[in-house]
C-alpha positions as CSV (number, residue, x, y, z in Angstrom):
1,M,-86.0,-36.1,22.1
2,S,-83.7,-35.6,19.2
3,D,-79.9,-36.5,19.0
4,P,-77.8,-33.4,19.8
5,I,-76.7,-31.8,16.8
6,T,-72.7,-32.6,16.5
7,T,-72.1,-31.4,13.2
8,A,-73.5,-28.2,11.1
9,D,-73.2,-27.8,7.3
10,I,-73.3,-24.4,5.3
11,Q,-77.4,-24.6,5.4
12,L,-77.8,-25.2,9.2
13,I,-74.6,-22.3,9.6
14,Q,-77.1,-19.7,7.9
15,R,-80.1,-20.8,9.8
16,I,-78.2,-19.9,13.3
17,I,-75.9,-17.0,12.4
18,P,-76.8,-14.0,10.3
19,H,-73.2,-13.5,8.7
20,R,-73.5,-13.7,4.7
21,Y,-70.8,-13.4,1.9
22,P,-68.7,-11.7,1.9
23,F,-68.6,-12.2,5.7
24,L,-69.3,-15.5,6.4
25,L,-66.0,-17.0,7.2
26,V,-67.1,-21.0,8.6
27,D,-67.8,-23.3,5.9
28,K,-68.5,-26.3,8.6
29,V,-68.4,-26.7,12.0
30,I,-67.9,-30.5,13.4
31,D,-67.1,-32.1,17.0
32,I,-70.0,-30.0,18.3
33,D,-69.9,-30.9,22.1
34,G,-73.1,-29.5,23.5
35,T,-71.8,-25.3,24.1
36,T,-68.4,-26.7,25.9
37,S,-66.4,-27.0,22.2
38,A,-66.1,-27.1,18.9
39,T,-64.3,-27.0,15.5
40,G,-64.8,-24.6,12.2
41,I,-63.5,-25.5,8.9
42,K,-63.2,-22.7,6.6
43,N,-61.6,-23.4,3.4
44,V,-59.3,-20.4,2.2
45,T,-59.9,-19.7,-1.4
46,M,-58.3,-16.8,-3.9
47,N,-61.9,-15.5,-4.7
48,E,-62.4,-14.1,-0.9
49,P,-62.7,-10.1,-1.6
50,H,-60.2,-9.2,0.9
51,F,-57.3,-10.9,-1.1
52,Q,-57.8,-8.4,-3.5
53,G,-56.1,-5.7,-1.4
54,H,-54.6,-7.8,1.3
55,F,-52.1,-7.9,-0.7
56,P,-51.6,-7.7,-4.4
57,G,-49.5,-10.3,-5.5
58,T,-49.0,-12.3,-2.2
59,P,-52.9,-12.9,-0.4
60,I,-52.8,-12.9,3.5
61,M,-55.9,-13.9,5.1
62,P,-56.4,-10.9,7.1
63,G,-55.5,-11.7,11.4
64,V,-58.8,-9.9,12.1
65,T,-61.1,-12.3,9.7
66,I,-59.3,-15.2,11.5
67,I,-60.8,-14.1,14.7
68,E,-63.8,-13.5,13.3
69,A,-64.3,-16.9,12.0
70,M,-63.4,-18.5,15.4
71,A,-66.3,-16.0,17.0
72,Q,-68.7,-17.4,14.2
73,T,-67.6,-20.8,14.9
74,S,-68.4,-20.2,18.5
75,A,-71.8,-18.7,17.7
76,V,-72.9,-21.8,15.3
77,M,-72.0,-23.9,18.6
78,V,-74.2,-22.3,21.2
79,G,-76.8,-21.9,18.6
80,A,-76.9,-25.4,17.6
81,T,-76.7,-26.9,20.7
82,M,-79.9,-24.3,22.3
83,G,-81.9,-24.7,18.9
84,L,-81.7,-21.0,18.1
85,M,-82.2,-21.9,14.3
86,D,-84.5,-19.3,12.3
87,K,-84.2,-17.2,15.7
88,D,-82.8,-13.8,14.0
89,M,-79.8,-14.0,16.7
90,L,-77.3,-11.2,16.0
91,I,-73.9,-11.5,18.0
92,Y,-71.4,-8.6,18.8
93,F,-68.1,-8.9,20.4
94,M,-67.6,-7.3,23.5
95,G,-63.7,-8.0,24.1
96,I,-60.6,-9.6,22.6
97,D,-57.9,-11.0,24.4
98,G,-54.7,-12.5,24.2
99,C,-54.5,-12.5,20.0
100,K,-51.4,-13.7,18.8
101,F,-50.7,-14.9,15.2
102,R,-48.4,-17.3,14.3
103,R,-48.4,-17.9,10.8
104,K,-49.6,-16.9,7.4
105,V,-53.0,-18.4,6.6
106,V,-53.0,-18.3,2.3
107,P,-55.5,-19.2,-0.1
108,G,-55.7,-23.1,-0.6
109,D,-55.2,-24.0,3.4
110,V,-57.9,-25.2,5.2
111,L,-58.0,-23.4,8.6
112,E,-59.2,-25.4,11.2
113,M,-60.9,-23.6,14.1
114,K,-60.7,-25.1,17.9
115,V,-63.4,-23.1,20.2
116,E,-63.8,-23.9,23.9
117,T,-66.3,-21.9,26.1
118,T,-65.0,-20.4,29.2
119,R,-67.9,-18.7,30.6
120,G,-71.7,-18.7,29.7
121,K,-74.7,-20.6,29.9
122,P,-77.9,-21.5,28.1
123,G,-80.2,-18.6,28.4
124,G,-77.2,-15.7,29.4
125,K,-76.2,-13.0,26.9
126,V,-72.9,-12.5,27.8
127,W,-70.5,-15.7,26.7
128,K,-66.4,-16.4,26.6
129,F,-64.6,-18.6,24.7
130,K,-61.0,-19.5,23.6
131,G,-60.2,-20.4,20.1
132,V,-56.7,-21.7,18.7
133,A,-56.8,-21.6,14.7
134,T,-54.2,-24.1,13.1
135,V,-53.3,-24.7,9.4
136,D,-51.9,-28.4,8.8
137,G,-51.7,-28.8,12.6
138,E,-49.1,-25.3,12.8
139,L,-50.7,-22.7,14.8
140,A,-51.8,-20.0,13.0
141,A,-53.8,-17.5,15.6
142,E,-55.1,-17.9,18.9
143,A,-57.4,-15.5,20.9
144,E,-59.7,-15.2,24.1
145,F,-63.1,-13.6,22.9
146,T,-66.0,-12.1,25.0
147,A,-69.2,-12.0,22.7
148,M,-73.1,-11.2,23.6
149,M,-75.7,-12.9,22.1
150,D,-78.9,-10.9,21.2
151,L,-82.0,-12.9,20.2
152,Q,-84.4,-10.6,18.3
153,A,-87.8,-10.4,20.2
């Protein structure tokens, strides 16, 4: 039996989730603890397309992309643990609750997203997660979100 996956680099991430530029919003996932918890890392850079219009002269990462990055982290955690590489998994939001934004995220920041599973089990389609995003230890955003993970036949 092989050792459990505890880290996912960008190559492994792309084998698990279908997202690609410009909507792949997580660079690395570390501290994967089965389907229980993980930490996503996003290096925020000025060359991302949303900064052209959000906002010219004052680039701020849109809050919805922070929540999406937390969801992608969760999908990588589940996919890596369940061996879903190269399986064409699609993931759909079903709900976002208790979403709060506390700090701007700007180019040059390293966004760290800690996610934990609050409901879901291997083989199940519907999962619920809680996520917290920080920059330099300072809370940037938090949310609970529900997603359906759909494996293509």
